N, CA, C and O atoms as CSV, one atom per row, in Angstrom:
chain,resi,resn,atom,element,x,y,z
A,1,MET,N,N,1.237,-1.301,0.394
A,1,MET,CA,C,0.020,0.185,0.228
A,1,MET,C,C,0.983,1.030,0.065
A,1,MET,O,O,1.043,1.885,-0.819
A,2,VAL,N,N,1.724,0.834,0.864
A,2,VAL,CA,C,2.805,2.181,0.976
A,2,VAL,C,C,3.248,2.561,-0.585
A,2,VAL,O,O,3.054,3.596,-1.222
A,3,LEU,N,N,3.896,1.364,-0.940
A,3,LEU,CA,C,4.843,1.627,-2.164
A,3,LEU,C,C,3.451,2.149,-3.630
A,3,LEU,O,O,3.859,2.759,-4.617
A,4,GLY,N,N,1.728,1.735,-3.477
A,4,GLY,CA,C,1.077,2.622,-4.206
A,4,GLY,C,C,0.944,3.979,-4.123
A,4,GLY,O,O,0.733,4.660,-5.127
A,5,LEU,N,N,1.039,4.408,-3.103
A,5,LEU,CA,C,1.032,5.960,-2.515
A,5,LEU,C,C,2.301,6.850,-3.092
A,5,LEU,O,O,2.201,8.007,-3.500
A,6,GLY,N,N,3.478,6.093,-3.042
A,6,GLY,CA,C,4.170,6.557,-3.255
A,6,GLY,C,C,4.451,6.633,-5.139
A,6,GLY,O,O,4.607,7.675,-5.775
A,7,ILE,N,N,4.450,5.490,-5.601
A,7,ILE,CA,C,4.347,5.733,-7.033
A,7,ILE,C,C,2.895,6.631,-7.326
A,7,ILE,O,O,2.818,7.267,-8.378
A,8,GLY,N,N,2.053,6.644,-6.601
A,8,GLY,CA,C,0.623,7.794,-7.417
A,8,GLY,C,C,1.454,8.920,-6.658
A,8,GLY,O,O,1.032,9.903,-7.267
A,9,TYR,N,N,1.996,9.220,-6.099
A,9,TYR,CA,C,2.659,10.816,-5.084
A,9,TYR,C,C,3.000,10.768,-6.937
A,9,TYR,O,O,2.298,11.188,-7.857
A,10,ASN,N,N,4.400,10.058,-6.971
A,10,ASN,CA,C,5.032,10.718,-7.687
A,10,ASN,C,C,5.077,10.915,-8.972
A,10,ASN,O,O,5.894,11.658,-9.516
A,11,ILE,N,N,3.966,10.088,-9.706
A,11,ILE,CA,C,3.440,10.142,-11.043
A,11,ILE,C,C,2.402,11.562,-11.011
A,11,ILE,O,O,2.255,12.201,-12.053
A,12,GLY,N,N,1.763,11.954,-9.836
A,12,GLY,CA,C,1.098,13.075,-9.948
A,12,GLY,C,C,2.318,14.438,-9.933
A,12,GLY,O,O,2.231,15.517,-10.520
A,13,ARG,N,N,3.495,13.897,-8.994
A,13,ARG,CA,C,4.623,15.179,-9.447
A,13,ARG,C,C,4.789,15.417,-10.854
A,13,ARG,O,O,4.426,16.235,-11.699
A,14,ILE,N,N,5.407,14.489,-10.777
A,14,ILE,CA,C,6.015,14.499,-12.952
A,14,ILE,C,C,4.594,14.858,-13.743
A,14,ILE,O,O,4.809,15.340,-14.855
A,15,ALA,N,N,3.347,14.737,-13.438
A,15,ALA,CA,C,2.538,15.185,-14.298
A,15,ALA,C,C,2.618,16.885,-14.448
A,15,ALA,O,O,2.584,17.693,-15.375
A,16,ALA,N,N,2.773,16.937,-12.627
A,16,ALA,CA,C,2.704,18.827,-12.909
A,16,ALA,C,C,3.931,19.447,-13.465
A,16,ALA,O,O,3.902,20.582,-13.942
A,17,GLN,N,N,5.067,18.688,-13.413
A,17,GLN,CA,C,6.374,19.523,-13.534
A,17,GLN,C,C,5.884,19.347,-15.229
A,17,GLN,O,O,5.920,20.418,-15.835
A,18,ASN,N,N,5.504,18.321,-15.930
A,18,ASN,CA,C,5.332,18.343,-17.085
A,18,ASN,C,C,4.446,19.539,-18.211
A,18,ASN,O,O,4.593,19.926,-19.370
A,19,SER,N,N,3.441,19.819,-17.016
A,19,SER,CA,C,2.273,20.469,-17.911
A,19,SER,C,C,2.929,21.840,-17.581
A,19,SER,O,O,4.057,21.931,-17.097
A,20,PRO,N,N,1.952,23.136,-17.948
A,20,PRO,CA,C,2.425,24.534,-18.438
A,20,PRO,C,C,2.005,25.322,-17.226
A,20,PRO,O,O,0.978,25.231,-16.553
A,21,GLN,N,N,2.969,26.059,-17.120
A,21,GLN,CA,C,2.830,26.560,-15.089
A,21,GLN,C,C,1.723,27.441,-14.846
A,21,GLN,O,O,1.824,28.662,-14.963
A,22,GLN,N,N,0.662,26.846,-14.508
A,22,GLN,CA,C,-0.904,27.901,-14.072
A,22,GLN,C,C,-0.641,27.750,-12.419
A,22,GLN,O,O,-0.010,26.760,-12.048
A,23,SER,N,N,-0.968,28.416,-11.734
A,23,SER,CA,C,-0.631,28.986,-10.522
A,23,SER,C,C,-2.568,28.562,-9.947
A,23,SER,O,O,-3.564,29.190,-10.304
A,24,GLN,N,N,-2.541,27.684,-9.273
A,24,GLN,CA,C,-3.532,28.199,-8.589
A,24,GLN,C,C,-4.351,29.692,-8.089
A,24,GLN,O,O,-5.385,30.278,-8.411
A,25,TYR,N,N,-3.167,29.916,-7.067
A,25,TYR,CA,C,-3.495,31.223,-6.702
A,25,TYR,C,C,-2.654,32.383,-8.002
A,25,TYR,O,O,-1.586,32.319,-8.610
A,26,PRO,N,N,-3.841,33.411,-7.978
A,26,PRO,CA,C,-3.083,34.361,-8.950
A,26,PRO,C,C,-1.825,35.590,-8.502
A,26,PRO,O,O,-1.942,35.950,-7.331
A,27,ASP,N,N,-0.925,36.110,-9.103
A,27,ASP,CA,C,-0.096,36.652,-8.429
A,27,ASP,C,C,-0.725,38.220,-7.802
A,27,ASP,O,O,-1.726,38.860,-8.123
A,28,ALA,N,N,0.098,38.420,-7.022
A,28,ALA,CA,C,-0.571,39.505,-6.088
A,28,ALA,C,C,-0.289,40.335,-6.974
A,28,ALA,O,O,-1.305,40.995,-7.192
A,29,ARG,N,N,0.686,40.718,-7.715
A,29,ARG,CA,C,1.299,41.936,-8.602
A,29,ARG,C,C,0.665,42.073,-9.539
A,29,ARG,O,O,0.843,43.186,-10.035
A,30,GLU,N,N,-0.370,41.161,-10.323
A,30,GLU,CA,C,-1.113,41.176,-11.303
A,30,GLU,C,C,-2.689,42.253,-10.629
A,30,GLU,O,O,-3.513,41.998,-9.750
A,31,SER,N,N,-2.521,43.438,-11.537
A,31,SER,CA,C,-3.841,44.161,-11.010
A,31,SER,C,C,-4.823,43.511,-11.496
A,31,SER,O,O,-4.720,42.720,-12.433
A,32,PRO,N,N,-6.243,43.887,-10.684
A,32,PRO,CA,C,-6.963,42.971,-11.152
A,32,PRO,C,C,-8.158,43.341,-12.045
A,32,PRO,O,O,-8.839,44.233,-11.538
A,33,LYS,N,N,-8.530,42.972,-13.045
A,33,LYS,CA,C,-9.368,43.266,-14.301
A,33,LYS,C,C,-10.704,43.462,-13.668
A,33,LYS,O,O,-11.389,42.504,-13.311
A,34,ILE,N,N,-11.178,45.052,-13.490
A,34,ILE,CA,C,-12.445,45.667,-13.089
A,34,ILE,C,C,-13.154,46.055,-14.089
A,34,ILE,O,O,-12.572,46.895,-14.775
A,35,ASN,N,N,-14.410,45.710,-14.519
A,35,ASN,CA,C,-15.449,46.600,-15.310
A,35,ASN,C,C,-16.205,47.511,-14.500
A,35,ASN,O,O,-17.068,47.070,-13.741
A,36,LEU,N,N,-15.895,49.109,-14.613
A,36,LEU,CA,C,-16.693,49.891,-13.990
A,36,LEU,C,C,-17.726,50.462,-14.216
A,36,LEU,O,O,-18.230,51.413,-13.619
A,37,GLY,N,N,-18.163,49.762,-15.303
A,37,GLY,CA,C,-19.317,49.850,-16.312
A,37,GLY,C,C,-20.294,49.307,-15.253
A,37,GLY,O,O,-21.128,50.081,-14.783
A,38,GLU,N,N,-20.238,47.872,-14.799
A,38,GLU,CA,C,-21.503,46.988,-14.042
A,38,GLU,C,C,-21.599,47.733,-13.191
A,38,GLU,O,O,-20.864,48.628,-12.775
A,39,THR,N,N,-22.853,47.242,-12.813
A,39,THR,CA,C,-23.932,47.897,-11.598
A,39,THR,C,C,-23.563,47.111,-10.516
A,39,THR,O,O,-23.649,47.655,-9.414
A,40,SER,N,N,-23.031,45.544,-10.578
A,40,SER,CA,C,-22.627,44.901,-9.120
A,40,SER,C,C,-21.300,46.082,-9.010
A,40,SER,O,O,-20.831,45.860,-7.894
A,41,ALA,N,N,-20.705,46.921,-9.478
A,41,ALA,CA,C,-18.976,47.020,-8.848
A,41,ALA,C,C,-19.739,48.811,-8.429
A,41,ALA,O,O,-18.953,49.545,-7.830
A,42,THR,N,N,-20.702,49.220,-8.641
A,42,THR,CA,C,-21.479,50.512,-8.418
A,42,THR,C,C,-21.906,50.472,-7.254
A,42,THR,O,O,-21.668,51.394,-6.474
A,43,ARG,N,N,-22.599,49.431,-6.916
A,43,ARG,CA,C,-24.052,49.417,-5.826
A,43,ARG,C,C,-23.242,49.248,-4.337
A,43,ARG,O,O,-22.375,48.415,-4.071
A,44,PRO,N,N,-23.589,49.904,-3.788
A,44,PRO,CA,C,-22.394,49.900,-2.215
A,44,PRO,C,C,-22.709,48.317,-1.708
A,44,PRO,O,O,-23.897,47.998,-1.728
A,45,LEU,N,N,-21.908,47.482,-1.338
A,45,LEU,CA,C,-22.142,46.266,-0.313
A,45,LEU,C,C,-23.237,46.244,0.483
A,45,LEU,O,O,-23.306,47.352,1.015
A,46,GLN,N,N,-24.331,45.395,0.918
A,46,GLN,CA,C,-25.157,45.304,1.868
A,46,GLN,C,C,-24.597,44.379,2.727
A,46,GLN,O,O,-23.841,43.474,2.373
A,47,THR,N,N,-25.050,44.656,4.120
A,47,THR,CA,C,-24.230,44.171,5.489
A,47,THR,C,C,-25.560,43.672,6.000
A,47,THR,O,O,-26.590,44.338,5.892
A,48,THR,N,N,-25.505,42.465,6.565
A,48,THR,CA,C,-26.321,41.821,7.650
A,48,THR,C,C,-26.666,42.436,8.655
A,48,THR,O,O,-26.245,41.777,9.606
A,49,VAL,N,N,-27.388,43.655,9.151
A,49,VAL,CA,C,-27.185,44.603,10.406
A,49,VAL,C,C,-28.380,44.065,11.072
A,49,VAL,O,O,-29.426,44.118,10.424
A,50,PRO,N,N,-28.419,43.407,12.600
A,50,PRO,CA,C,-29.792,43.039,13.231
A,50,PRO,C,C,-30.293,44.653,13.277
A,50,PRO,O,O,-29.751,45.738,13.489
A,51,LYS,N,N,-31.806,44.113,12.915
A,51,LYS,CA,C,-32.614,45.392,13.345
A,51,LYS,C,C,-32.933,45.950,14.324
A,51,LYS,O,O,-33.313,47.114,14.446
A,52,ASP,N,N,-32.691,44.496,15.738
A,52,ASP,CA,C,-32.945,45.168,17.323
A,52,ASP,C,C,-31.641,45.048,17.788
A,52,ASP,O,O,-30.965,44.035,17.963
A,53,ARG,N,N,-31.331,46.445,17.998
A,53,ARG,CA,C,-30.234,46.491,18.514
A,53,ARG,C,C,-29.757,46.053,19.979
A,53,ARG,O,O,-28.570,45.937,20.285
A,54,ARG,N,N,-30.788,45.835,20.810
A,54,ARG,CA,C,-31.166,46.037,22.331
A,54,ARG,C,C,-30.682,44.664,22.720
A,54,ARG,O,O,-30.665,43.630,22.052
A,55,VAL,N,N,-30.313,44.883,23.888
A,55,VAL,CA,C,-29.835,43.793,24.435
A,55,VAL,C,C,-30.602,43.533,25.907
A,55,VAL,O,O,-30.868,44.606,26.449
A,56,VAL,N,N,-31.010,42.379,26.664
A,56,VAL,CA,C,-31.326,42.272,27.258
A,56,VAL,C,C,-30.164,40.973,28.602
A,56,VAL,O,O,-29.256,40.170,28.388
A,57,ALA,N,N,-31.035,41.520,30.125
A,57,ALA,CA,C,-29.846,40.792,31.424
A,57,ALA,C,C,-31.107,40.426,31.887
A,57,ALA,O,O,-32.114,41.025,31.507
A,58,SER,N,N,-31.148,39.405,32.749
A,58,SER,CA,C,-32.182,38.962,33.708
A,58,SER,C,C,-31.791,39.973,35.484
A,58,SER,O,O,-30.728,40.334,35.988
A,59,ARG,N,N,-32.938,40.078,35.838
A,59,ARG,CA,C,-32.755,40.772,36.890
A,59,ARG,C,C,-32.616,39.884,38.141
A,59,ARG,O,O,-32.449,40.322,39.280
A,60,ALA,N,N,-32.706,38.542,37.786
A,60,ALA,CA,C,-32.841,37.726,38.725
A,60,ALA,C,C,-31.369,37.142,39.155
A,60,ALA,O,O,-30.879,36.986,40.274
A,61,SER,N,N,-30.868,36.888,37.894
A,61,SER,CA,C,-29.101,36.842,37.917
A,61,SER,C,C,-28.702,37.028,38.557
A,61,SER,O,O,-29.211,38.019,39.081
A,62,LYS,N,N,-27.367,36.453,39.394
A,62,LYS,CA,C,-26.116,37.349,39.526
A,62,LYS,C,C,-24.958,37.329,39.217
A,62,LYS,O,O,-23.919,37.472,39.863
A,63,SER,N,N,-25.263,37.070,37.774
A,63,SER,CA,C,-23.786,36.970,36.936
A,63,SER,C,C,-23.374,38.133,35.725
A,63,SER,O,O,-22.320,38.223,35.096
A,64,LYS,N,N,-24.317,38.783,35.665
A,64,LYS,CA,C,-24.020,40.333,35.358
A,64,LYS,C,C,-23.455,39.603,33.962
A,64,LYS,O,O,-22.248,39.446,33.777
A,65,LEU,N,N,-24.663,39.097,32.825
A,65,LEU,CA,C,-24.372,38.969,31.945
A,65,LEU,C,C,-25.672,39.254,31.183
A,65,LEU,O,O,-26.843,39.044,31.499
A,66,TYR,N,N,-25.204,39.715,30.246
A,66,TYR,CA,C,-26.112,40.038,28.738
A,66,TYR,C,C,-26.042,39.390,27.129
A,66,TYR,O,O,-25.214,38.865,26.385
A,67,HIS,N,N,-27.065,39.679,27.125
A,67,HIS,CA,C,-27.638,38.769,25.584
A,67,HIS,C,C,-28.601,39.617,24.447
A,67,HIS,O,O,-29.661,40.241,24.394
A,68,PHE,N,N,-27.581,39.230,23.667
A,68,PHE,CA,C,-28.417,39.772,22.398
A,68,PHE,C,C,-30.180,39.153,21.655
A,68,PHE,O,O,-30.235,38.031,21.152
A,69,SER,N,N,-31.174,39.869,21.699
A,69,SER,CA,C,-32.538,39.662,21.726
A,69,SER,C,C,-32.449,37.876,20.681
A,69,SER,O,O,-32.987,36.857,21.116
A,70,TRP,N,N,-31.958,37.906,19.838
A,70,TRP,CA,C,-32.060,36.436,18.383
A,70,TRP,C,C,-31.269,35.387,20.181
A,70,TRP,O,O,-31.876,34.368,20.510
A,71,CYS,N,N,-30.376,35.706,20.803
A,71,CYS,CA,C,-30.035,34.331,21.427
A,71,CYS,C,C,-30.985,33.759,22.279
A,71,CYS,O,O,-31.896,34.278,22.924
A,72,SER,N,N,-30.507,32.269,22.136
A,72,SER,CA,C,-31.408,31.376,23.036
A,72,SER,C,C,-31.507,31.592,24.686
A,72,SER,O,O,-32.524,31.410,25.356
A,73,GLY,N,N,-30.253,32.007,25.159
A,73,GLY,CA,C,-30.369,32.831,26.605
A,73,GLY,C,C,-30.992,33.881,26.513
A,73,GLY,O,O,-31.913,33.764,27.322
A,74,ALA,N,N,-31.071,34.901,25.997
A,74,ALA,CA,C,-32.474,35.700,25.914
A,74,ALA,C,C,-33.755,35.150,26.131
A,74,ALA,O,O,-34.362,35.602,27.102
A,75,GLN,N,N,-34.315,34.270,25.445
A,75,GLN,CA,C,-35.342,33.519,25.494
A,75,GLN,C,C,-36.059,32.876,26.046
A,75,GLN,O,O,-37.259,32.602,26.014
A,76,ARG,N,N,-34.237,32.356,27.209
A,76,ARG,CA,C,-34.951,31.652,28.560
A,76,ARG,C,C,-35.346,32.742,29.403
A,76,ARG,O,O,-36.199,32.423,30.232
A,77,ILE,N,N,-34.932,34.063,29.433
A,77,ILE,CA,C,-35.272,35.028,30.599
A,77,ILE,C,C,-36.728,35.077,30.699
A,77,ILE,O,O,-37.371,35.033,29.650
A,78,LYS,N,N,-37.451,35.177,32.036
A,78,LYS,CA,C,-39.094,35.178,31.781
A,78,LYS,C,C,-38.887,36.670,31.718
A,78,LYS,O,O,-37.865,37.344,31.853
A,79,GLU,N,N,-40.136,36.998,31.475
A,79,GLU,CA,C,-40.844,38.684,30.536
A,79,GLU,C,C,-40.505,39.363,32.054
A,79,GLU,O,O,-39.761,40.330,32.217
A,80,THR,N,N,-41.137,38.718,33.002
A,80,THR,CA,C,-40.745,39.727,34.793
A,80,THR,C,C,-39.351,40.140,34.341
A,80,THR,O,O,-39.182,41.182,33.708
A,81,ASN,N,N,-38.290,39.272,34.686
A,81,ASN,CA,C,-36.989,39.311,34.951
A,81,ASN,C,C,-36.137,40.397,33.794
A,81,ASN,O,O,-35.192,41.122,34.103
A,82,LYS,N,N,-36.618,40.302,32.717
A,82,LYS,CA,C,-36.306,40.907,31.783
A,82,LYS,C,C,-35.357,42.533,32.316
A,82,LYS,O,O,-35.673,43.178,33.316
A,83,LEU,N,N,-34.611,42.775,31.706
A,83,LEU,CA,C,-33.977,44.050,31.629
A,83,LEU,C,C,-32.971,44.609,30.510
A,83,LEU,O,O,-31.869,44.273,30.076
A,84,TRP,N,N,-33.967,45.705,30.241
A,84,TRP,CA,C,-33.362,45.657,28.633
A,84,TRP,C,C,-32.742,46.930,28.307
A,84,TRP,O,O,-33.328,47.946,28.683
A,85,PHE,N,N,-31.799,47.022,27.756
A,85,PHE,CA,C,-30.660,47.999,27.364
A,85,PHE,C,C,-30.520,48.311,26.203
A,85,PHE,O,O,-30.590,47.486,25.292
A,86,GLU,N,N,-30.208,50.067,25.958
A,86,GLU,CA,C,-30.798,49.980,24.111
A,86,GLU,C,C,-29.417,49.440,22.850
A,86,GLU,O,O,-29.452,48.987,21.706
A,87,SER,N,N,-28.248,49.816,23.875
A,87,SER,CA,C,-27.105,49.080,22.996
A,87,SER,C,C,-26.210,48.353,24.093
A,87,SER,O,O,-26.103,48.702,25.269
A,88,ALA,N,N,-25.577,47.255,23.463
A,88,ALA,CA,C,-24.936,46.469,24.208
A,88,ALA,C,C,-23.363,47.393,25.119
A,88,ALA,O,O,-22.649,46.980,26.033
A,89,ALA,N,N,-23.329,48.839,24.282
A,89,ALA,CA,C,-22.378,49.550,25.205
A,89,ALA,C,C,-22.956,49.916,26.333
A,89,ALA,O,O,-22.286,49.688,27.340
A,90,MET,N,N,-24.178,50.503,26.516
A,90,MET,CA,C,-24.962,50.844,27.266
A,90,MET,C,C,-25.359,49.206,28.783
A,90,MET,O,O,-25.770,49.347,29.935
A,91,ALA,N,N,-25.019,47.978,28.079
A,91,ALA,CA,C,-25.454,46.813,29.354
A,91,ALA,C,C,-23.905,47.165,29.529
A,91,ALA,O,O,-23.879,47.266,30.756
A,92,GLU,N,N,-22.583,47.420,29.105
A,92,GLU,CA,C,-21.480,46.985,30.032
A,92,GLU,C,C,-21.055,48.663,30.388
A,92,GLU,O,O,-19.921,48.839,30.834
A,93,ALA,N,N,-21.676,49.504,30.253
A,93,ALA,CA,C,-21.359,50.622,30.972
A,93,ALA,C,C,-22.011,50.317,32.692
A,93,ALA,O,O,-21.462,50.803,33.681
A,94,ALA,N,N,-23.312,49.392,32.764
A,94,ALA,CA,C,-23.893,48.887,33.954
A,94,ALA,C,C,-23.372,47.923,34.540
A,94,ALA,O,O,-23.759,47.340,35.553
A,95,GLY,N,N,-22.214,47.690,33.715
A,95,GLY,CA,C,-21.446,46.377,34.658
A,95,GLY,C,C,-21.855,45.363,33.921
A,95,GLY,O,O,-21.546,44.437,34.670
A,96,TYR,N,N,-22.379,44.818,32.892
A,96,TYR,CA,C,-22.741,43.796,32.548
A,96,TYR,C,C,-21.720,43.793,31.465
A,96,TYR,O,O,-21.243,44.808,30.958
A,97,SER,N,N,-21.261,41.868,30.976
A,97,SER,CA,C,-20.742,41.866,30.052
A,97,SER,C,C,-21.620,40.448,29.064
A,97,SER,O,O,-22.610,39.765,29.327
A,98,LEU,N,N,-20.697,40.483,27.914
A,98,LEU,CA,C,-21.926,39.423,26.680
A,98,LEU,C,C,-21.540,38.192,26.958
A,98,LEU,O,O,-20.373,37.825,26.819
A,99,ALA,N,N,-22.449,37.471,27.358
A,99,ALA,CA,C,-22.825,35.944,27.416
A,99,ALA,C,C,-21.561,35.452,26.349
A,99,ALA,O,O,-21.075,36.080,25.408
A,100,GLY,N,N,-21.140,33.732,27.000
A,100,GLY,CA,C,-20.243,33.593,26.264
A,100,GLY,C,C,-20.829,32.664,24.940
A,100,GLY,O,O,-20.049,32.284,24.067
A,101,ASN,N,N,-21.583,32.499,24.917
A,101,ASN,CA,C,-22.849,31.475,24.180
A,101,ASN,C,C,-23.283,32.525,22.845
A,101,ASN,O,O,-23.640,32.235,21.703
A,102,CYS,N,N,-23.107,33.716,23.443
A,102,CYS,CA,C,-24.457,34.584,22.489
A,102,CYS,C,C,-23.154,35.513,21.790
A,102,CYS,O,O,-23.086,36.619,22.328
A,103,GLN,N,N,-22.420,35.359,21.030
A,103,GLN,CA,C,-21.677,36.141,19.868
A,103,GLN,C,C,-22.821,36.947,18.549
A,103,GLN,O,O,-22.333,37.574,17.609
């Protein structure tokens, strides 16, 4: 089996040496060819931004962790215990830190 692997490896290596050199990766020094007339090049990039930037923490918890509203941890907090912040920065200013399972 080892002999077969060695022979196969060397055949592939010889075939690669005898074929015209074409790199799998383009040369970094080559400038990319961009057609500025295309609409996709002139359109701004669309990034996915969550609509609800608020974060939630539990009043009953002593862990001082906050969750994004779409995280599973936020969904496990009882409605009566939910403490809402307008942003993650406001929660951190209040002494809370981001839960590890909510990135």
